[in-house]
KOLZABA-339144 format. One line per 8 residues: number of its first residue (from 1); their letters; for each residue z, x, y of C-alpha. Coordinates in steps of 0.001 Angstrom, whole numbers, plus 500000, padded with zeros to 6 digits. Layout:
BEGIN
NUM	a	Z X Y ~ ...
END
This chain:
BEGIN
1	mkvnmddv	926226 390975 074716 ~ 927839 393368 076891 ~ 928210 392744 080573 ~ 927826 395735 083047 ~ 930397 394830 085963 ~ 928982 397136 088429 ~ 925247 395171 088073 ~ 927694 392031 088513
9	kdnlsraa	929106 393291 091729 ~ 925635 394257 092903 ~ 924209 391109 092308 ~ 926722 389276 094191 ~ 926967 391589 097095 ~ 922832 391473 097417 ~ 923127 387559 097159 ~ 926011 387354 099753
17	tgmtkaea	924914 390291 102241 ~ 921387 391088 101371 ~ 922304 394574 100114 ~ 924423 396404 097807 ~ 927267 398762 098769 ~ 925378 401727 097614 ~ 922345 400774 100021 ~ 924603 400129 103042
25	haqgicie	926125 403782 102200 ~ 922763 405344 102059 ~ 921821 404113 105429 ~ 925170 404539 107019 ~ 925563 400852 107950 ~ 928054 398081 107322 ~ 927178 395885 104897 ~ 928329 392827 106980
33	ckqpwqpk	927013 393446 110369 ~ 924371 396033 109404 ~ 925479 398183 112250 ~ 926526 402134 111902 ~ 930188 401954 110514 ~ 931537 405229 111902 ~ 931665 404175 115719 ~ 933392 400945 114335
41	thtdagqr	935981 402267 112048 ~ 939284 403662 113837 ~ 941709 404606 111073 ~ 941787 406520 108076 ~ 942541 403075 106247 ~ 939167 401700 107561 ~ 937438 404905 106185 ~ 938774 404520 102768
49	eyqisgvc	937782 400594 102740 ~ 934298 401611 103729 ~ 934162 403799 100881 ~ 935458 400978 098776 ~ 933760 397973 099975 ~ 930819 399078 102572 ~ 932542 396859 105341 ~ 933416 398671 108721
57	eecfdrlf	937049 398227 109921 ~ 935888 395752 112696 ~ 934524 393377 110125 ~ 937093 394018 107347 ~ 939650 392751 110239 ~ 937357 389803 111395 ~ 936835 388800 107840 ~ 940548 388958 106848
65	aded	942051 387649 110201 ~ 945269 385385 110169 ~ 943728 381939 111312 ~ 947235 381313 112925
END
């Protein structure tokens, strides 16, 4: 049996956030906070990350912040 990794990623994303990256992109929102992603993304790196993950820069920074 061959596993389609895109289906696996979509299923995990839907379970964790309630939507897939493609659904977030189609709506122009962040997959995490469900708000428009553009006003919450301030750098080129943030724009690239949104294309990769569907997460706006502010949520990405919060999710991966140092806890020190």
